[in-house]
C-alpha positions as CSV (number, residue, x, y, z in Angstrom):
1,M,114.9,154.9,85.0
2,S,114.8,152.4,82.1
3,A,118.5,151.7,82.6
4,V,117.9,150.9,86.4
5,T,114.9,148.6,85.4
6,T,117.1,146.8,82.6
7,E,119.7,146.2,85.3
8,R,117.2,144.8,87.5
9,S,115.8,142.6,85.1
10,S,119.3,141.3,84.2
11,V,120.0,140.6,87.7
12,A,116.7,138.7,88.1
13,R,117.6,136.6,85.1
14,R,121.1,135.6,86.5
15,L,119.8,134.9,89.8
16,A,116.9,132.7,88.3
17,G,119.5,130.9,85.9
18,F,121.7,130.2,88.9
19,A,118.6,128.8,90.9
20,R,117.8,126.5,87.8
21,L,121.4,125.3,87.9
22,L,121.4,124.5,91.5
23,V,118.3,122.4,91.1
24,S,119.6,120.6,88.0
25,P,120.9,117.1,88.3
26,R,124.6,118.7,87.4
27,G,124.1,121.4,89.8
28,A,122.3,119.8,92.8
29,V,125.5,117.8,94.0
30,F,127.3,121.1,94.9
31,L,124.1,122.2,96.9
32,L,123.9,118.7,98.6
33,L,127.8,118.8,99.4
34,A,127.3,122.3,101.0
35,V,124.4,120.9,103.1
36,L,126.2,117.9,104.2
37,L,129.4,119.7,105.1
38,I,127.2,122.1,107.3
39,A,125.5,119.3,109.1
40,I,128.7,117.6,109.7
41,T,130.2,120.8,111.2
42,A,127.1,121.2,113.4
43,L,127.7,117.8,114.9
44,N,131.4,118.0,115.2
45,P,132.7,121.6,115.0
46,S,136.3,120.6,114.7
47,F,135.5,119.2,111.3
48,A,135.6,122.9,110.0
49,E,139.2,123.5,111.2
50,P,141.5,123.8,108.0
51,S,143.8,120.8,109.2
52,Q,140.8,118.5,109.7
53,F,139.2,119.4,106.4
54,I,142.5,118.8,104.4
55,R,142.5,115.4,106.0
56,F,138.9,114.9,104.7
57,I,140.0,115.8,101.2
58,Q,143.0,113.3,101.5
59,R,140.8,110.6,102.5
60,V,138.4,111.3,99.4
61,A,141.1,111.8,97.0
62,P,141.4,108.0,95.8
63,V,137.6,107.8,95.5
64,A,137.5,111.1,93.5
65,I,140.1,110.1,91.2
66,V,138.5,106.8,90.5
67,A,135.3,108.7,89.9
68,I,137.0,110.9,87.4
69,G,138.2,107.8,85.5
70,Q,134.6,106.1,85.6
71,Y,133.0,109.5,84.3
72,F,134.8,109.2,81.0
73,V,133.5,105.5,80.6
74,I,129.9,106.3,81.6
75,V,129.7,109.6,79.5
76,G,131.0,107.6,76.6
77,G,128.1,105.3,76.9
78,E,129.7,102.2,78.7
79,F,130.5,100.8,82.3
80,D,133.8,99.8,84.0
81,L,133.3,97.2,86.8
82,S,136.8,96.2,86.8
83,M,138.1,99.4,88.7
84,G,138.1,97.7,92.2
85,S,139.9,94.8,91.1
86,V,142.5,97.0,89.4
87,V,142.9,99.0,92.6
88,T,143.5,95.7,94.4
89,A,145.9,94.3,91.9
90,Q,148.0,97.3,91.7
91,V,148.2,97.5,95.6
92,V,149.6,94.0,95.7
93,I,152.0,94.5,93.0
94,A,153.4,97.5,94.8
95,G,153.5,95.7,98.0
96,N,155.1,92.6,96.7
97,L,157.6,93.6,94.0
98,I,159.1,96.9,95.8
99,G,159.8,95.5,99.0
100,Q,162.1,97.6,101.4
101,D,164.3,98.6,98.2
102,D,163.5,102.2,97.2
103,A,165.6,101.8,94.0
104,K,162.6,99.6,92.7
105,S,159.9,102.3,93.3
106,L,160.1,103.9,89.7
107,P,160.5,100.6,87.7
108,V,157.6,99.0,89.6
109,L,155.6,102.3,89.1
110,A,156.1,102.2,85.4
111,L,155.0,98.4,85.6
112,M,151.8,99.4,87.4
113,L,151.1,102.1,84.7
114,G,151.9,99.7,81.9
115,F,149.5,97.0,83.5
116,G,146.8,99.3,84.1
117,A,146.9,100.6,80.4
118,L,146.7,96.8,79.3
119,V,143.8,96.1,81.2
120,G,142.0,99.0,80.0
121,L,143.0,98.2,76.3
122,V,141.9,94.7,76.7
123,N,138.4,95.7,78.2
124,G,138.0,98.3,75.3
125,L,139.1,96.2,72.4
126,I,136.7,93.3,73.4
127,V,133.8,95.9,73.8
128,S,134.7,97.6,70.5
129,F,135.3,94.6,68.2
130,L,133.6,91.7,69.7
131,K,130.6,93.8,70.4
132,V,130.3,92.2,74.0
133,P,128.5,94.5,76.5
134,S,130.9,96.4,78.7
135,F,129.0,95.1,81.8
136,I,129.9,91.6,81.0
137,V,133.5,92.4,79.9
138,T,134.3,94.4,82.9
139,L,132.5,91.9,85.2
140,G,134.8,89.1,83.8
141,M,137.8,91.3,84.0
142,M,136.9,92.1,87.7
143,L,136.7,88.5,88.6
144,A,139.6,87.3,86.8
145,L,142.0,90.0,88.5
146,L,140.4,89.2,91.9
147,G,141.0,85.5,91.4
148,G,144.6,86.2,90.4
149,T,145.3,88.3,93.3
150,L,143.8,86.0,95.7
151,Y,145.9,83.0,94.2
152,W,149.0,85.2,94.6
153,T,148.4,86.4,98.1
154,G,146.7,83.4,99.5
155,G,144.0,85.7,100.6
156,A,146.0,87.3,103.2
157,A,148.0,90.6,103.6
158,T,151.4,90.2,102.2
159,G,154.1,92.5,101.2
160,N,155.2,96.0,102.7
161,P,156.4,98.6,100.3
162,A,159.4,100.9,101.1
163,D,158.6,103.9,103.1
164,G,159.7,106.1,100.3
165,F,156.9,104.7,98.0
166,R,154.2,104.9,100.8
167,Q,154.9,108.5,101.5
168,I,153.0,109.3,98.1
169,G,149.8,108.2,99.8
170,R,150.6,109.3,103.4
171,G,153.1,112.3,103.2
172,G,152.9,115.8,101.9
173,I,154.3,119.2,102.3
174,R,154.7,119.9,106.1
175,D,155.1,123.0,108.3
176,L,152.6,125.2,106.3
177,P,150.7,127.9,107.9
178,V,146.9,127.3,108.8
179,I,146.7,123.8,107.3
180,E,150.0,122.5,108.7
181,I,150.4,119.7,105.9
182,L,149.4,119.6,102.4
183,P,149.0,115.8,101.5
184,W,150.4,114.5,98.4
185,S,147.0,113.0,97.7
186,V,145.5,116.3,97.6
187,V,148.0,117.6,95.2
188,V,147.6,114.5,92.9
189,L,143.9,115.0,93.1
190,A,144.0,118.6,91.9
191,V,146.6,117.8,89.0
192,V,144.2,114.8,87.9
193,L,141.1,117.0,88.0
194,A,142.8,119.9,86.1
195,A,144.0,117.5,83.5
196,A,140.5,115.9,83.3
197,I,138.8,119.3,82.7
198,W,141.5,120.2,80.1
199,F,140.9,117.0,78.2
200,A,137.2,117.0,78.4
201,R,137.2,120.3,76.8
202,R,139.5,119.3,74.0
203,P,138.1,118.0,70.7
204,F,138.7,114.3,71.7
205,G,136.9,114.9,75.2
206,R,134.0,116.2,73.1
207,T,134.2,113.2,70.8
208,I,133.5,110.9,73.8
209,I,130.4,113.0,74.7
210,A,129.1,112.7,71.1
211,L,129.8,108.9,71.1
212,G,127.8,108.5,74.1
213,D,125.0,110.7,72.9
214,N,124.7,108.9,69.6
215,A,127.2,106.4,68.4
216,V,125.7,106.0,65.1
217,T,125.9,109.7,64.4
218,A,129.6,109.7,65.8
219,R,130.5,106.9,63.4
220,Y,129.0,108.5,60.3
221,S,130.7,111.8,61.0
222,G,134.1,110.0,60.6
223,T,134.9,109.1,64.2
224,R,137.0,106.2,64.9
225,T,134.5,104.9,67.4
226,W,136.6,101.9,68.4
227,W,139.5,104.0,69.4
228,V,137.6,106.5,71.5
229,K,135.8,103.9,73.2
230,T,139.0,102.0,74.0
231,S,140.5,105.2,75.3
232,T,137.9,105.6,77.8
233,F,138.7,102.3,79.4
234,V,142.4,102.9,79.3
235,I,141.8,106.2,81.3
236,S,139.5,104.5,83.6
237,S,142.2,101.8,84.4
238,L,144.9,104.3,84.7
239,S,142.8,106.3,87.2
240,A,142.4,103.2,89.2
241,T,146.3,102.8,89.1
242,V,146.8,106.2,90.5
243,A,144.3,105.6,93.2
244,G,146.0,102.2,94.1
245,V,149.4,104.2,94.3
246,L,147.6,106.5,97.0
247,L,146.0,103.7,98.9
248,V,149.3,101.9,99.4
249,G,150.3,104.7,101.7
250,Y,147.7,104.4,104.4
251,A,145.5,101.5,103.6
252,G,148.1,98.9,103.6
253,V,148.4,95.9,101.3
254,H,145.4,93.6,101.5
255,P,143.5,91.6,98.7
256,S,140.2,93.4,99.7
257,V,141.5,97.1,99.8
258,G,139.8,98.0,96.4
259,R,136.6,96.0,97.2
260,G,133.5,97.9,96.2
261,Y,135.5,100.9,94.5
262,E,133.8,100.3,91.2
263,F,130.3,100.8,92.7
264,T,131.3,103.7,94.8
265,A,132.8,105.3,91.7
266,I,129.5,104.7,89.7
267,T,127.4,106.1,92.6
268,A,129.6,109.3,92.8
269,V,129.2,109.6,89.1
270,V,125.4,109.3,89.2
271,L,125.2,111.7,92.2
272,G,127.1,114.2,90.0
273,G,124.4,114.1,87.5
274,V,126.0,112.1,84.7
275,V,123.5,110.5,82.7
276,L,123.7,106.7,82.6
277,G,123.8,105.8,79.0
278,G,126.3,108.6,78.1
279,G,126.1,111.8,76.2
280,R,125.6,114.2,79.3
281,G,127.7,115.1,82.2
282,W,130.4,117.2,83.9
283,V,133.8,115.9,85.3
284,V,133.8,118.3,88.0
285,A,130.2,117.4,89.2
286,A,131.5,113.6,89.2
287,A,134.4,114.5,91.5
288,A,131.9,116.4,93.6
289,G,129.8,113.3,93.7
290,A,132.6,111.6,95.4
291,F,133.0,114.3,98.0
292,A,129.1,114.3,98.7
293,L,129.1,110.6,99.1
294,E,132.0,110.6,101.5
295,A,130.5,113.5,103.4
296,L,127.1,111.6,103.7
297,F,129.1,108.4,105.2
298,T,131.0,110.7,107.6
299,L,127.7,112.4,108.6
300,L,126.2,108.9,109.2
301,N,129.2,108.0,111.3
302,F,129.0,111.1,113.5
303,A,125.3,110.4,113.8
304,G,125.9,106.9,115.1
305,V,124.4,105.2,112.2
306,P,125.8,101.6,111.7
307,S,128.3,101.3,109.0
308,T,126.3,98.1,107.9
309,Y,123.8,100.6,106.1
310,R,126.5,101.9,103.8
311,D,125.5,99.6,101.0
312,A,121.9,100.2,101.3
313,V,122.7,104.1,101.2
314,Q,124.5,103.6,98.1
315,G,121.8,101.8,96.4
316,A,119.1,104.3,97.4
317,I,121.4,107.1,96.0
318,I,121.8,105.5,93.0
319,I,117.9,104.8,92.4
320,L,117.1,108.4,93.5
321,A,119.7,110.2,91.4
322,V,119.0,108.3,88.3
323,A,115.1,108.9,88.7
324,Y,115.6,112.6,89.5
325,A,117.8,113.1,86.3
326,A,115.3,111.0,84.1
327,T,112.4,113.2,85.4
328,T,114.3,116.5,84.9
329,V,115.4,115.5,81.3
330,R,111.7,114.5,80.5
331,A,110.4,117.8,81.9
332,R,112.8,119.8,79.8
333,R,112.0,117.8,76.7
334,R,108.3,118.3,77.4
335,G,108.6,121.9,77.9
336,R,110.5,122.3,74.6
337,A,107.7,120.2,72.8
338,L,105.1,122.5,74.2
339,E,106.9,125.6,73.2
340,A,108.0,124.5,69.7
341,P,104.5,124.7,68.1
342,A,103.9,128.4,69.3
343,A,107.5,129.4,68.0
344,E,107.0,128.1,64.6
345,L,103.6,129.6,63.8
346,P,104.0,132.5,61.3
347,P,103.2,136.2,62.6
348,D,99.9,136.5,60.7
349,T,98.5,133.1,61.8
350,T,94.9,133.4,63.0
351,P,94.5,131.4,66.5
352,A,92.2,128.4,66.2
353,T,90.0,129.7,69.0
354,E,88.8,132.9,67.1
355,P,86.2,132.6,64.4
356,A,87.3,132.4,60.7
357,P,86.8,135.6,58.9
358,E,84.3,135.7,55.9
359,T,85.7,134.9,52.7
360,S,84.3,134.6,49.2
361,P,83.6,131.1,48.2
362,A,86.5,129.0,46.7
363,P,86.3,129.1,42.9
364,T,85.2,126.0,41.5
365,A,87.6,124.0,39.1
366,K,86.9,124.3,35.6
367,E,86.0,121.3,33.4
368,P,89.0,120.5,30.9
369,D,88.8,121.5,27.5
370,P,87.4,118.4,25.4
371,S,89.1,119.5,22.4
372,P,92.8,120.6,23.5
373,D,95.2,122.0,20.9
374,P,97.1,118.8,19.9
375,A,100.2,121.0,19.2
376,R,100.5,122.3,22.9
377,P,101.0,119.9,25.8
378,A,98.6,120.0,28.6
379,P,99.6,122.3,31.6
380,I,101.1,120.3,34.6
381,P,99.1,121.1,37.6
382,S,101.1,122.9,40.2
383,T,100.6,122.4,44.1
384,Q,101.9,124.5,47.0
385,R,104.5,122.6,49.4
386,A,106.1,123.6,52.3
387,D,109.8,123.9,52.2
388,N,110.3,121.4,55.0
389,E,108.4,118.8,52.8
390,T,110.9,119.1,50.0
391,K,114.1,119.2,52.0
392,G,115.9,116.2,53.3
393,G,114.7,112.7,53.0
394,S,113.0,109.8,54.8
């Protein structure tokens, strides 16, 4: 009987822990995503077909990849507003330099990766060494890249890369059972997400989180904070480069193709429960935030809501997600603060509500001997101090 009771209590604890995870800022995004997908299927039953669902993942892939890159910057305590302009610049570079020559695809792809890494390196070094806020640095980089792109293209759609290069974003593995086609975008997203999970669990990935949680402690622990912070911006720009390569396939070459991607990525990351200011977050939840955001827009589209409300919805999501995360964190801290005094009481401590037991009166201090022995030094009075008063420092 006791074994059955123990097993039931263990199952109850697991269910309670799972329920707390679902309502936490990190887990709520998965619950929201499931609800949105069910609502979309109710309005459009064909959405649940495997071929249609895989197309949905293909459409979300560039946004999710950008959100993964933004995750590392935000969890490290910074922002990157230049991601949308990096996407636009990479699309224009591919469209104008490759042309119809497939032989130029690999050299231009290497150039795009180098350019993306350079942009992230410049952002990170300015933030780290010149101590300029990342919001200002990346905002300036966003405007500089956008201005250079508009100057190059004249504000019009120019360039058309070869079909071999565009197949990265629009092609895939065909003639598959059930799903018919596995887009290369889905494969790239799976690889990027797997690499991000592996990287986040490595010591360097944990160092990024530690830096976002407390930069002073990370610096005193021997961390090269400038290198860690710069690396997050490089990762962010490289993820924007990968997203740009995918967008060339089906979005075309236009100077506005990446507009708004930086705010979409921030919204997805915040929706995934990542705390603005750094120190807390999960990369899988950030990617799930991108899917939930796109699912919400798809639901609004099926419901006949005008697309002009999209920016207003993003703003409301950011405010609500940040407020929910802040409220949850404060509630947890308040709960720990209330539990801490009770846990620190010794076993024999008498509660304050009970009457104090009768004790004999405290002995009075004796008057010092007016004629002490000059050959013996006076005793040093001793006082009792708690261990926590003598350890540590100010």
